[in-house]
C-alpha positions in Angstrom: -10.8 4.7 15.1 -7.9 3.5 17.3 -4.6 5.0 16.5 -1.0 4.0 16.5 2.3 5.6 15.5 4.4 4.8 12.5 7.4 3.3 14.1 9.1 4.8 17.2 9.3 8.4 16.0 6.7 8.7 13.2 3.3 10.4 13.1 0.2 9.1 14.7 -2.3 7.5 12.3 -5.4 5.4 12.3 -4.7 1.6 12.6 -6.2 1.3 9.0 -5.0 3.6 6.2 -6.1 4.1 2.6 -4.2 3.3 -0.5 -5.3 5.6 -3.4 -3.7 3.8 -6.4 -6.8 2.1 -7.6 -8.6 5.3 -8.0 -6.5 6.2 -11.0 -4.3 3.2 -11.9 -3.8 -0.5 -12.5 -7.2 -2.1 -11.7 -10.2 -2.2 -14.1 -8.9 0.5 -16.4 -11.7 -0.2 -18.9 -14.3 1.4 -16.6 -14.1 5.2 -16.6 -12.7 6.7 -13.5 -15.2 8.4 -11.2 -13.2 11.2 -9.6 -16.2 12.7 -7.8 -16.8 9.4 -6.0 -13.1 9.0 -5.3 -12.9 12.4 -3.7 -15.9 11.6 -1.5 -14.2 8.3 -0.5 -11.1 10.3 0.6 -13.3 12.6 2.7 -15.1 9.6 4.2 -11.8 8.0 5.0 -10.8 11.0 7.0 -14.1 11.1 8.8 -13.7 7.5 9.8 -10.2 8.1 11.2 -8.2 6.5 8.3 -5.7 9.4 8.4 -2.8 7.8 6.5 -3.4 8.1 2.7 -0.8 6.6 0.3 -0.1 7.5 -3.3 2.9 7.7 -5.7 3.9 9.9 -8.6 3.9 7.0 -11.0 0.2 6.2 -10.4 -1.5 7.5 -13.5 1.2 8.6 -13.9 0.7 11.8 -12.0 -3.1 11.8 -12.0 -3.5 10.1 -8.6 -1.5 12.8 -6.9 -3.5 15.4 -8.7 -6.7 13.7 -7.6 -5.6 13.7 -3.9 -4.5 17.3 -4.3 -8.1 18.2 -5.1 -9.6 15.9 -2.5 -7.4 17.3 0.3 -8.0 21.0 -0.4 -9.0 22.5 2.9 -8.3 19.2 4.7 -4.6 19.0 4.6 -4.2 19.2 8.3 -6.3 16.1 8.8 -4.2 13.7 6.8 -0.8 12.0 7.1 0.1 12.2 3.4 2.5 9.7 1.9 3.8 9.6 -1.6 6.7 7.8 -3.4 9.5 8.4 -5.8 11.8 6.0 -7.7 9.6 4.6 -10.5 8.8 6.4 -13.7 6.4 5.5 -16.6 8.4 5.7 -19.8 5.7 4.4 -22.2 2.0 4.4 -21.4 1.3 1.2 -23.2 4.7 -0.5 -23.5 4.5 -2.8 -20.6 2.9 -6.3 -20.2 -0.6 -6.5 -21.7 -0.5 -2.9 -22.9 0.1 -1.6 -19.4 2.5 1.3 -18.7 6.1 0.5 -19.1 7.8 1.5 -15.8 11.5 1.6 -14.8 13.4 2.5 -11.7 15.1 5.9 -11.4 16.9 6.5 -8.2 19.2 9.2 -9.5 19.5 12.1 -7.0 18.6 14.7 -9.6 15.4 12.8 -10.3 14.5 12.7 -6.6 15.1 16.5 -6.3 12.9 17.3 -9.3 10.2 14.8 -8.3 9.6 16.0 -4.8 8.9 19.5 -6.1 6.6 18.1 -8.8 4.7 15.9 -6.3 4.2 18.9 -4.0 2.7 20.9 -6.8 0.3 18.2 -7.8 -0.7 17.5 -4.2 -1.2 21.2 -3.5 0.9 21.2 -0.3 4.3 22.5 0.9 5.3 19.1 2.4 4.5 15.4 2.5 4.5 13.6 5.8 6.1 10.5 4.4 8.3 10.3 1.3 9.0 6.8 0.2 11.4 5.2 -2.2 9.1 3.1 -4.4 11.8 0.7 -5.5 15.6 0.6 -5.2 17.3 1.4 -8.5 19.9 -1.3 -9.1 22.0 1.2 -11.1 22.3 3.7 -8.2 23.7 3.1 -4.8 20.8 3.4 -2.3 23.0 5.8 -0.2 22.9 8.3 -3.1 19.1 8.0 -3.6 18.4 8.1 0.2 20.7 11.1 0.6 18.7 13.1 -1.9 15.5 12.1 -0.1 17.1 13.2 3.2 17.7 16.6 1.5 14.0 16.9 1.1 13.6 16.4 4.9 16.2 19.1 5.6 14.5 21.5 3.2 11.1 20.9 5.0 9.5 19.3 1.9 9.1 15.9 3.7 8.7 15.0 7.4 9.7 11.4 7.3 11.2 8.9 4.9 10.2 5.3 4.0 11.2 2.4 1.8 9.2 0.0 -0.3 9.9 -3.6 -1.2 13.4 -3.9 0.3 15.4 -6.4 2.2 17.1 -6.0 5.6 20.5 -5.1 4.2 18.9 -2.3 2.1 17.1 -1.0 5.2 20.4 -1.0 7.2 22.2 0.9 4.4 19.5 3.6 4.1 19.2 3.9 7.9 23.0 4.7 8.1 22.3 7.8 6.0 19.0 8.9 7.5 16.4 7.3 9.8 14.0 4.9 8.1 10.5 5.6 9.5 8.5 3.0 7.5 8.9 0.1 5.2 6.1 -0.7 2.7 5.7 -4.2 1.1 3.0 -6.5 0.0 1.8 -8.4 3.0 -1.4 -10.4 3.7 -2.6 -13.9 4.2 -2.0 -14.1 0.5 1.6 -12.9 0.7 3.6 -13.6 3.8 7.3 -13.5 2.7 8.1 -10.5 4.8 7.5 -12.5 8.0 10.8 -14.3 7.6 13.2 -11.3 8.1 11.9 -7.9 7.2 8.9 -7.6 9.5 10.8 -8.8 12.6 13.6 -6.4 11.8 11.2 -3.5 11.6 9.7 -4.4 14.9 13.1 -4.7 16.6 14.2 -1.3 15.2 11.1 0.8 15.7 10.2 1.0 12.0 6.6 1.1 11.0 5.4 -1.4 8.4 2.8 -0.6 5.8 1.2 -3.7 4.1 -0.1 -2.9 0.6 -2.5 -5.2 -1.2 -3.6 -6.4 2.3 -6.7 -8.1 0.8 -4.8 -10.0 -1.8 -5.9 -7.7 -4.6 -9.5 -8.7 -3.7 -9.0 -12.4 -3.7 -9.1 -12.8 0.1 -12.6 -11.3 0.3 -13.9 -13.8 -2.3 -14.4 -11.2 -5.0 -13.0 -13.5 -7.8 -13.5 -17.2 -8.2 -12.7 -17.4 -11.9 -10.3 -15.7 -14.2 -13.2 -14.7 -16.4 -14.6 -12.6 -13.6 -11.6 -10.2 -13.7 -12.2 -6.9 -15.6 -10.9 -6.9 -19.1 -8.1 -4.3 -18.7 -6.9 -5.2 -15.2 -3.3 -5.9 -14.0 -4.5 -9.0 -12.2 -5.0 -10.8 -15.5 -1.2 -10.8 -15.9 -0.4 -12.1 -12.4 0.4 -15.9 -12.1 -1.8 -16.4 -9.0 -4.9 -15.2 -10.9 -4.4 -17.6 -13.8 -7.3 -20.1 -13.9 -5.5 -23.2 -12.6 -3.7 -21.3 -9.9 -6.8 -19.4 -8.9 -8.8 -22.5 -8.6 -6.1 -24.1 -6.4 -6.1 -21.0 -4.2 -9.8 -20.8 -3.5 -9.3 -22.6 -0.2 -7.4 -19.6 1.1 -10.4 -17.3 0.7 -12.6 -20.0 2.1 -10.4 -20.2 5.3 -10.8 -16.4 5.8 -14.5 -16.6 5.3 -14.8 -19.4 7.8 -13.3 -17.3 10.5 -15.4 -14.3 9.4 -18.7 -16.3 9.6 -17.7 -17.6 13.0 -17.1 -14.2 14.6 -19.8 -12.2 12.7 -17.4 -10.1 10.6 -16.7 -9.8 6.9 -13.7 -11.4 5.2 -12.1 -8.0 4.5 -12.3 -7.2 8.2 -10.8 -10.5 9.2 -7.9 -10.2 6.7 -7.2 -6.7 7.9 -7.6 -7.5 11.6 -5.0 -10.3 11.2 -2.5 -7.8 9.9 -3.2 -5.3 12.7 -2.7 -8.2 15.2 0.9 -8.6 13.9 1.9 -5.6 16.0 1.3 -1.9 16.6 3.9 -1.0 14.0 1.8 -2.7 11.3 -0.7 -0.3 9.5 -2.4 -1.9 6.4 -3.4 0.4 3.6 -6.2 -1.3 1.7 -7.2 0.5 -1.5 -10.7 1.1 -2.7 -12.7 3.6 -4.7 -16.1 2.8 -3.3 -17.8 4.0 -0.1 -19.2 0.6 0.8 -15.8 -1.1 0.7 -14.2 1.7 2.6 -16.6 1.5 5.5 -16.1 -2.3 5.5 -12.4 -1.9 5.7 -12.6 0.7 8.5 -14.7 -1.7 10.5 -11.6 -4.0 10.9 -10.3 -1.6 13.5 -13.0 -2.9 15.9 -12.3 -6.6 15.3 -10.3 -8.4 18.0 -9.2 -11.8 16.8 -8.9 -14.5 19.5 -5.8 -16.7 19.8 -7.8 -19.5 18.1 -8.9 -17.2 15.3 -5.3 -16.2 14.7 -4.1 -19.8 14.8 -6.6 -20.8 12.2 -5.6 -18.0 9.9 -1.9 -18.7 10.4 -2.6 -22.2 9.3 -4.0 -21.2 5.9 -1.6 -22.6 3.3 0.6 -20.4 1.1 -0.9 -19.6 -2.4 0.0 -21.4 -5.6 1.8 -19.2 -8.2 4.2 -16.4 -8.1 3.2 -12.9 -7.0 4.4 -11.2 -10.2 5.2 -12.0 -13.8 
């Protein structure tokens, strides 16, 4: 797979990464987890050159890091390993629809304890990228970021990243310690970052990691009706997946498929190639727990969209409905 660097001074990675969350958390929780298959998917990702693998302590909580720890045993030197801190699950069923109730926690003492716990679960002495999952509104970002910078000074993390932040928050963090990456939802389904955050990252040599780059499966045509969503699945609580909104948004998936059919690719490959075409600093991290979808996603690295293809995709209308509750 082609490679790029995470920002100006970050590590080299494949142009497509892997988000591990869905292997343990959030999607289709009624179906039992298949850890054996998930481990094989991680191994396959590395073989395909998808060297950036992203997780977080809150996924599970904790079980996703433990899964990756098992999957990466004996393979640690082949992966650019990223995890996150700053969210904690305080009630496993107290959130919307019986989901985990999660809150922000950016207190420095929480960061200091969390990095050590993450390293134990991941079975490593350092992570390559340690990210602030969400900014805690009760704690100055300088305090949280300073504690994360301590992890770098102690050799427990190589680089630091932010998630779902605005430009001012990036500036404030960068004044304390360099920001290597910013992670936010970004796809043809969610393009808000194009206004300010993405251009700022490009100007300042910061890598950008789009999560949910396939619109949580919508862009690839996986769901055409609310009733097709698994029973215990976070998408059932999201406004864009409610029946009226979902029906109104079907044209977005159709626009992606039209380009895919024209160039002989899959919708997933087109959606990911559109992101890669936004600049060498953009590295999408699609999540999957199946070998077939993984191979499909990896194939996006070989897709070169023409100016006409990009123009057609850029012209796809914005979705109906808010991203979150």
